[in-house]
C-alpha positions as a Markdown table, in Angstrom:
| # | Residue | x | y | z |
|---|---|---|---|---|
| 1 | Met | 0.0 | 0.0 | 0.0 |
| 2 | Asn | 1.2 | 3.5 | -0.8 |
| 3 | Phe | 1.6 | 6.1 | 2.0 |
| 4 | Asp | 1.4 | 9.8 | 0.7 |
| 5 | Ile | 2.5 | 12.0 | 3.6 |
| 6 | Asp | 1.6 | 15.2 | 1.8 |
| 7 | Gln | -2.1 | 14.0 | 1.3 |
| 8 | Val | -2.2 | 12.8 | 5.0 |
| 9 | Leu | -1.0 | 16.2 | 6.3 |
| 10 | Lys | -3.6 | 18.0 | 4.0 |
| 11 | Asp | -6.3 | 15.7 | 5.5 |
| 12 | Met | -5.1 | 16.4 | 9.0 |
| 13 | Ala | -5.0 | 20.1 | 8.5 |
| 14 | Ser | -8.5 | 19.9 | 7.0 |
| 15 | Ala | -9.7 | 18.0 | 10.0 |
| 16 | Ile | -8.2 | 20.5 | 12.4 |
| 17 | Thr | -9.6 | 23.5 | 10.5 |
| 18 | Gly | -13.1 | 21.9 | 10.4 |
| 19 | Thr | -13.1 | 21.1 | 14.1 |
| 20 | Val | -12.0 | 24.5 | 15.1 |
| 21 | Lys | -14.5 | 26.2 | 12.7 |
| 22 | Glu | -17.3 | 24.1 | 14.1 |
| 23 | Gly | -16.5 | 25.2 | 17.7 |
| 24 | Ala | -16.0 | 28.9 | 16.9 |
| 25 | Gly | -19.7 | 29.5 | 16.9 |
| 26 | Asp | -20.0 | 28.1 | 20.5 |
| 27 | Ile | -17.3 | 30.4 | 21.7 |
| 28 | Lys | -18.9 | 33.5 | 20.1 |
| 29 | Asp | -22.2 | 32.6 | 21.6 |
| 30 | Ala | -20.6 | 32.2 | 25.0 |
| 31 | Val | -18.9 | 35.6 | 24.8 |
| 32 | Glu | -22.2 | 37.2 | 23.7 |
| 33 | Lys | -24.1 | 35.6 | 26.6 |
| 34 | Ile | -21.4 | 36.8 | 29.0 |
| 35 | Met | -21.7 | 40.3 | 27.7 |
| 36 | Asp | -25.4 | 40.2 | 27.7 |
| 37 | Ala | -25.5 | 39.0 | 31.3 |
| 38 | Glu | -23.2 | 41.8 | 32.3 |
| 39 | Lys | -25.1 | 44.4 | 30.5 |
| 40 | Glu | -27.6 | 45.4 | 33.1 |
| 41 | Ser | -25.0 | 45.5 | 35.9 |
| 42 | Leu | -22.8 | 47.7 | 33.9 |
| 43 | Lys | -25.7 | 49.8 | 32.7 |
| 44 | Glu | -26.7 | 50.3 | 36.4 |
| 45 | Leu | -23.1 | 51.1 | 37.5 |
| 46 | Ala | -22.7 | 53.7 | 34.8 |
| 47 | Glu | -26.0 | 55.4 | 35.6 |
| 48 | Ala | -25.2 | 55.5 | 39.3 |
| 49 | Arg | -21.8 | 57.2 | 38.6 |
| 50 | Leu | -23.3 | 59.6 | 36.1 |
| 51 | Arg | -26.1 | 60.6 | 38.6 |
| 52 | Gly | -23.4 | 61.0 | 41.3 |
| 53 | Glu | -24.9 | 58.3 | 43.5 |
| 54 | Ile | -21.4 | 56.7 | 44.0 |
| 55 | Asp | -18.1 | 58.4 | 44.0 |
| 56 | Asp | -15.0 | 57.5 | 41.9 |
| 57 | Ala | -13.6 | 55.1 | 44.6 |
| 58 | Val | -16.8 | 53.1 | 44.8 |
| 59 | Phe | -17.0 | 53.2 | 40.9 |
| 60 | Lys | -13.5 | 51.8 | 40.5 |
| 61 | Arg | -14.1 | 49.0 | 43.2 |
| 62 | Glu | -17.3 | 48.0 | 41.3 |
| 63 | Ile | -15.4 | 47.9 | 38.0 |
| 64 | Glu | -12.7 | 45.8 | 39.6 |
| 65 | Arg | -15.5 | 43.4 | 40.8 |
| 66 | Glu | -17.1 | 43.3 | 37.3 |
| 67 | Lys | -13.7 | 42.4 | 35.8 |
| 68 | Leu | -13.4 | 39.5 | 38.2 |
| 69 | Val | -16.9 | 38.3 | 37.2 |
| 70 | Val | -16.1 | 38.6 | 33.4 |
| 71 | Glu | -12.6 | 37.0 | 33.9 |
| 72 | Ala | -14.2 | 34.0 | 35.6 |
| 73 | Glu | -16.6 | 33.6 | 32.6 |
| 74 | Leu | -13.8 | 34.1 | 30.1 |
| 75 | Leu | -11.9 | 31.3 | 31.9 |
| 76 | Thr | -14.9 | 29.1 | 31.0 |
| 77 | Ile | -14.4 | 29.9 | 27.4 |
| 78 | Ser | -10.7 | 29.2 | 27.6 |
| 79 | Ile | -11.5 | 25.7 | 28.8 |
| 80 | Met | -14.0 | 25.4 | 25.9 |
| 81 | Thr | -11.2 | 26.5 | 23.6 |
| 82 | Lys | -8.8 | 23.9 | 25.0 |
| 83 | Ala | -11.3 | 21.1 | 24.7 |
| 84 | Met | -11.9 | 22.1 | 21.0 |
| 85 | Ala | -8.2 | 22.2 | 20.4 |
| 86 | Gln | -7.9 | 18.8 | 21.9 |
| 87 | Lys | -10.7 | 17.4 | 19.9 |
| 88 | Ala | -9.1 | 18.9 | 16.7 |
| 89 | Ile | -5.7 | 17.2 | 17.4 |
| 90 | Asn | -7.3 | 14.0 | 18.4 |
| 91 | Thr | -9.1 | 13.9 | 15.0 |
| 92 | Ala | -6.0 | 14.8 | 13.1 |
| 93 | Met | -3.9 | 12.2 | 14.8 |
| 94 | Asp | -6.6 | 9.6 | 14.2 |
| 95 | Ile | -6.4 | 10.4 | 10.5 |
| 96 | Phe | -2.6 | 9.9 | 10.7 |
| 97 | Phe | -3.0 | 6.6 | 12.6 |
| 98 | Lys | -5.5 | 5.2 | 10.0 |
| 99 | Ala | -3.4 | 6.4 | 7.1 |
| 100 | Val | -0.4 | 4.6 | 8.4 |
| 101 | Asn | -2.3 | 1.4 | 9.3 |
| 102 | Ala | -3.9 | 1.5 | 5.9 |
| 103 | Ala | -0.5 | 1.5 | 4.2 |
| 104 | Ile | 0.7 | -1.5 | 6.1 |
């Protein structure tokens, strides 16, 4: 049996690209949900500061708290991205494994 490394590498790259492209929508959706969930809190915070209900020190503390909330949510996306990358590489290496075994 013939083993064409160039074709196998193209197949592997295609599998990785396809897997990453499939997961990109999930990540985009997650980011949009995070921002949507924070919208009301940020709006209320801005309005309170603009109306003078809170001073600059309180405003800065609240911004730091909001940063931590968003950071925690973004870490979830990071985990999703890592899982997507792992799936992509597993798929690519499976293609390589099968190609080599088919050539034996």
